[in-house]
N, C-alpha and C positions, 0 to 999 in steps of 0.2 A: 796630759800634754796639751800645750796651748798652740793654737793655730789662728790664722786670720780667716781661713775658709776651710770647712769640712765638706767634702763632696761625697755623697752616698751613691755608690755605683761606679764600677770601673769598666762599663761598656763604652761604646763610642762617645756617647753624650758626656759621661763623666770624665773620661780621659781627656777629651778635647778641651772642655771648659777648664779643667784643672791645669792643663798645660798653658792656657792663656792666662789664667790667674796667677800662676807661679812666677810669671815675669815680674810681678810687683808685690808679692806677699808670700807668706808661709802657708802652704796648702797640704792637706791630707786627703787621700782618697781611701774610703772604706769600702771593701768588697766582701760580700758574704761568701762567695765561692773561692776555690783555691787558685783560680786564675782569672784574669780580666777577660771580658768578652765571652764568658761561658754561655750565656743565654742568647738573646736576640742578635747581638753583634756577630757572634761566631756562626750564626745560622742564616745569614742574609743571602738574598738572591744576587746581590752585588752587581747591580746594573745602574749606571748613572744616566738618568733620563730627565732632561729639562722639561719634557712634555708631560711629566707624571705628577699627579696630585692637584690640589686646589690652588687658587691664586697665591696664597701665602707660601705654600710649599714650592711652587714654581719660582717665586721671587727668591727664596732662600737657596734653592738649588742653583739658580743662575749666579747668585752672589758667591757661591762656593767654587765656581768653575776655575777662576784664575789660580786659586790655591792648589787645586788638583792638577792643573797643567804646569804650574810653576811653583812647586812647594819650596819652603825655606831651605837654604843650603844645609845639608846634613840630615834632612828629615827622613829620606829614604834612599837606598842605593838602587832601587828599581822604580820604573814608572808606576804611578798610582792608577792611571787609566789606560785602557787599551781599546782601540777602535773596534766596534762590533756592528752597530746599526741594529734597528729593530723594525720589523714589519708587523703591523696590525692587520690581521686577515679577517675577511668578512664573507659570510655565506650570502646567498641570494637575498634572504629575508633580512639581512643586516646591512645591505648596501647603503641605505639612507644614513647610516651612522658615520660613514666616511667623511662627508662634508661637515657634519656636526663636530666631529673630533678635530678635523683639520683647522676649523675656525678657532678652536681653543688652543691648538698646538702652535700654530704659525707665529704668534707674537713672541714665542720663546725659541722656536726652531724655524728660522726663516726658509730653510730649504726643504722642509717637510713637503711631501707631494703624494698625490694619489697614484696608485699603481693598478695596472690591469692584471687580470689573472695570469696572462702569459708572462708578464714581467716578474711576477712573484714566483712562478714555477721555474723560471730561469735561475733564480737565486737558490731555490730549494726544490729540485726536481721531484723529490719524493712526496711533496704535498699532493693531495688528490685533486685532480682537475674538476671533478664533479662536486667538490666541497668548496674550494676557494673560488669565489666569483670576483673579488676585488680586494682592495685594501689601501693602506698608505704606509710610507716609510719615514721613520725618524732616523736620518743618516748620522745624527750626532750622538746617538746612544753609544755608550762605552761600558766595557767591563771594568769593574773596580777591584783592586787588590786590597780587600778589607783588612787582611792581617798586616800588610805593609803600612796601611794607614793607621791602624790601632797601635802597632808597635812604634811607629814614628811619633805619635802623640805621647805615648808612655816614656819613650826615650827622652823626648824634649822635656817632659815633666820632671823626670829624675835629674836631668842635667841642670835644671833650674832650682834644684833643692827640694822638690816635692817628695812626699813620703807616701808610699802605697802600702796599705795594710790588707792582705788577703786573709781568707778564713776568719773574717772579722764581722760577723753578723751583728747588726744593731739590736740591742736588747731593750734599751730604754732611752728616752730623750726628755729633756726638761729645759725650760728657759727661765732666766732671771735677768736682772738689770745688766749683768755682765755678758750676756749672750746665751749660747746653747751649750749644754753638757750632753754628750753622747756616750752612752755606756755600750761597749762592744765586747765581744769574746776575747779581744786582745787588750782591753784596758779602757780607761776613761779618757775622753778628749774634749777640749773646749774650743769654741770659736764664736765670734760675734755673728757669723753667717754660716748657715747650713744650706747646702744646695742639694735638693732632692732630684737626683738623676738615677733613680732606682728602677726605671723601666716599668715592667709589669707590677712591681711592688710599690709604685709611686703613691697610690692611695693608702695602702697600709702604713707606709712610712709617715704620711701626713697624720693619719689617725693616731699613730704612736706618739706623735708630737703634740697631740691634743687638739688637732684641727679636724674638721670634717673632710670627707673625701670629695673630690671634684668630679667623680664619675668617669675616671680614666679606665677604660675597659681593655684588658688583654684579650687578644684574639689570636687563635692558633692558625698558623700558616704551614702547610705540609709541603715537603719537597722530597724528591728522590731522583736517582740517576739510573738510566737504562742504557743498554747498548743501542747504537744508531741503527738505522735500517741496513739490512745485509748489503755489504759491498759499498756502502756510502762513506765518503770522507766528509764528516760534518764540521770539521774544525773551522772552516771559513764561513759557515752559515751565519746569517744574522739571527738575532733572537726573534722568535715568532710568538705572537700573542693573539688570542681571540679578541676582537674589537670590543666585546662586552666583558672582557676579563674573566672568562670562564676557564681558561687554562693558558699556560705559556710554557715554552721550552727554549733552551739555548745550549750551545756546545759547552761541555766541561769535561776535562779529564778523559778525552777520547770518546766520551759518550754524550748523552743528552741530560741536562738538568731539567726536571719537569715539575710542574705544580698545578693543582686545580684552582689556584688563587683563592683558596678558602679563607674565610674570616669567621671562625667559630669562637664565640665568647668562651672564656676560660678563667678559672681561678689562677692566680700567680703560681707557677709550678715549673718543674723541669719538663717541658712539653715533650710529648712523644707522638709519633704519627699514628693515625688510625687507619686500619686496613681499608675501611670503607672509603676514606678520602683518596687513598692511593688508587683504589679500583675505579672511582669516579674519574679521576684524572686520566688514568690509562685508557678508559673507554672514550673519553672526549678526544684525546690525542690520536688514538687509532682511527677515529672517524675522519680526522683531518690529514693524517700522515700515514704513508704506506709503511707501517712498522708493526711487527707482531710482538707485543710486550708480554713475554712469558717469564722474564727474570728481572728482578729489581736488584741492582748492584748494592745500593745503599739507600736508606731512607731516614728522614729526621723531620722534626717540626720545631718551630720557634714561636714565640709570642710577640706580636706587634701590638703596641698599646695605643689606643685612640681616645681622644676626647670626643664629645658628641658631634662637634662641628668639623672633626678631622683636621684641625689646625693644632700645632703644638701649644703647650702651656709653658710660658717663659716669663718669669718676673717674680717680684716679691709678693708674698701672700699678705694682704692688708689686715688679716686677723692676728698675725703674730710677727713681731719685729724680727728681722734677720732670717726668716724662713723663705727660701727661694726655690721656685719650681723650674725644672728643666725636664719636661716629661711630655708624653703624648705625641711622640714623633711618628707614630704609626709605622708604615713600611718605608719611610723616607729619611730615617735617621742618619744613614751613612751618607747619602748624597747631599744632605744639607749640613753635615757636621761642621765644616770649617766656618761657614757664615754663622751658624747657630752658636758656636763657641765664642766667636768674637762679639756678637751681640749680647749673649748671656753674660760674658765676663764684664763687659762694659756696664750693663745694668746692675749686676751684683756688686760692682765696685762703686755704685752710686752715680754713674755717668750715663752717657748715651753713645750710640754708634751711628755713624753716617753711612754704614755699609748698605743698609736697606732703608726704605722709607719709614717715616713715623707711623703711617697707617698700618704697615706690616707689623711693626712692634706692638701697636695697640691691639691688633687682631689676635696676638698671642698671649696677652696678659691674663692672669688667672682671675681677675676681677669679674670677667664675663660669666663666670660660673658661681659667683658668690653674691647672695642677696644683700 
């Protein structure tokens, strides 16, 4: 089958860029699993934070804001974002970090401000007074409806004539003067441009294409849900995170979504939670919050893939004509998806996008890892 673009991976990155490209060409998405978003996308913490990540991530997140608040007509029947707010808490020995972080956050979140211990305890009375000495609030943090976002992109993709192939693992890839041939479990496909949106499998896909890996490392992130403190209604709590990202928790499904914020290097796989990581998170949270964690409702893990500089890798590989990278989004792939898709689609089509600065685009190019 002949296409103009073949996108490898039907997670958020692949689905969003495919939906953008389908507006002007014939596009296929190839997904190795039986459903889109099985791995990282479906296991996201799902918080929109303009204050999160390095300068490139913050620029892409801010550029995605308008899409999330005002999605295209018919994209979703439900809001994509819901107000939440996030408070970063600090112990006595961490107080110096508040001003450091606020200096980095305020250019993107103008109303971020420092909080006293009393103000924080008013928002979450079950936090321990002898633990929380201060902190700051990002009042613009919002919960994200990840499934609504992913399904919106896939619906848009199909409506524009795109074709999704699930259970379609890539078996081989080769290039000639006419473009790329991709052999999959569901057949052979050809296109002038292949987009590597394979998440944790991005480097293996590049190696299958005869290119060297760029050093994109999958890292495991553990999550679990617990019951809230006895008698507490946590539904309106802000998200709470340690200022040094040693743990975080937020309301979800009548309980608390918790994580140790781990980043453990892993091989690409169907990630599973480790009991030790859950125990570490539970211990850290119980030191800060008056809760007795004896029962874990549900636990899971996902792989977040990082380049060495923690900026995404977006652009054509100079070593092979028509091979395009859309990888290394780390833990920021959902919140940056709209802007990333627009920029990547423009670049993959041979153009440019004015959505973000040229400096941001340059900072994401794969050339930075190629001698």
